[in-house]
Phi, psi and omega in degrees: 000322180297319179297318180298318180295327176289321183285335184280060183227143181304324182300330180269317183296317183271346175222076188300339177296340179289341176299316177299314182298323185284317191250333188253330181278138180293151173297136183293141175261001181279151177293325180225150173222157172252133182238133176277120179276158184302334183270018162095002179241161179263147174233137178273124185231164170260108186288353182255014171235165196303309182297312181297321180296318179299316179293320180298319184271321187260342182086342177215172175227138179050071188303322182297313179293320175306310183292321180296316175301317182301319185276330187274332186277135177254152175303140177086354181283167168256133180231161181235130172246099186259110192090061192281341185054229184273359173104017180301306180293327176303319182294323176297313180301316182296321178297318186283320181286336181072186186283352176265355180260193184211136176237119174258121181238146187231125178215112185277335184290121188298322180290315180293323178301322179297321178290322174300312181298322179294319177297317180298317178298322178295319179292324176298318184286323187263332184239356181071025182278101176252011184272002183259129177242104180275146179229126180269073180200167177253134174278140182206194179260011178210160175257154180138225179236149175221173179244121180269111184272136175252148182272169178293338180254024184301321184295334178267343177216090188279012175257015187256000177294141182214154178291131180293153176303147184285070180230110186306321182292322178296313181297319180296318180296318179294319179296322179297327179272359180057041179262043179157199186219146168282129184230160178278140176247146175208152176273140179299324179303330182280346185255342184250125179298146184297338180271350186277141176249144180251129177286300183224136171240131173250128183238121177218090189229028171052055174093357181263013185302318184297322179291321177301314182291323177296328177284357177243029187299322178295314180299319180291317181296328180267008179055045183271348180244112185290309185233138177231122175254127187211160173265148175209113182267359179268154179291147178283139356278139179248168176305324180292311182293324178295317179299316182292318178295327177293341176258024170072023175275144170266133186255142173224143167273142182262113179250158183260106170272173181285327186254354177181168172294147179241125179264134183228146173254019171264120186245029186286331182210160179278162178302154184287165179290143175228162183307319169253102188300133178240137189289158176290113184244152185224156175241130170247126184224146173271352183225074183297329179295316177299317180301313181297321178296319181293336183257013181295316190280143177281160178106157180256094184297328182289343180271351179284129184300127180243168172236157179246000000 
């Protein structure tokens, strides 16, 4: 029964070759591997850390957010990947906006940024993707410098670095212990032209979401960002959800159905545990009718093999 419950997953049903990858292929002993994603490009991953392992075994990561990006983004749009890590979500955005669109991605951790930049360079060389603009900085509600703190388990989960609380003594102590990096901070409002519209923004910044949004107050007030996908580990209503609702966004929790993502406006509990844990993610949209229309059809469109 346990095996059946593992196999009864969209990643396996819609891409049966992943069954071999999940159960029969040995875990890689290499520091890096290249994995072909369903949308036709390769990504360089670390198979011995959480994000890389999920991609290595499942072929994708966070299927609900993957599918939501796939359905919501239109060709020619501008999108934002805030907390891009090695560029998995960036690659989805680049595929969907096409060569007439634009993807701005932000990753402050210097080591991870180098891996992101290497993936982008590989996509430029193999797919002609020049629509991605990477930025080695952290978005916040102020410009200047901040300290990016790394955890004791960072090497096994390289998505856990977070900006230290704005307390000079705390930052100084962390720097003395070399538990992180000094990084550049910038407000999103300072980087986006007042005439530009954003189709979709994905925010994954380990608890710094409220500061990112405060730094985008002009864009939010002018309704320049149609859809925002974000993580929120706090109970509803949280500072993040209140800020977004005050800017006329409709909120949905993103749940994983078997045949497609399911959007819910019940915020009583976080999504259940799964073998590859996926974070509690939410969608804030200025156009809920469009969102519902995009999610009408069954099936995981992002899992269908594409070419570039």
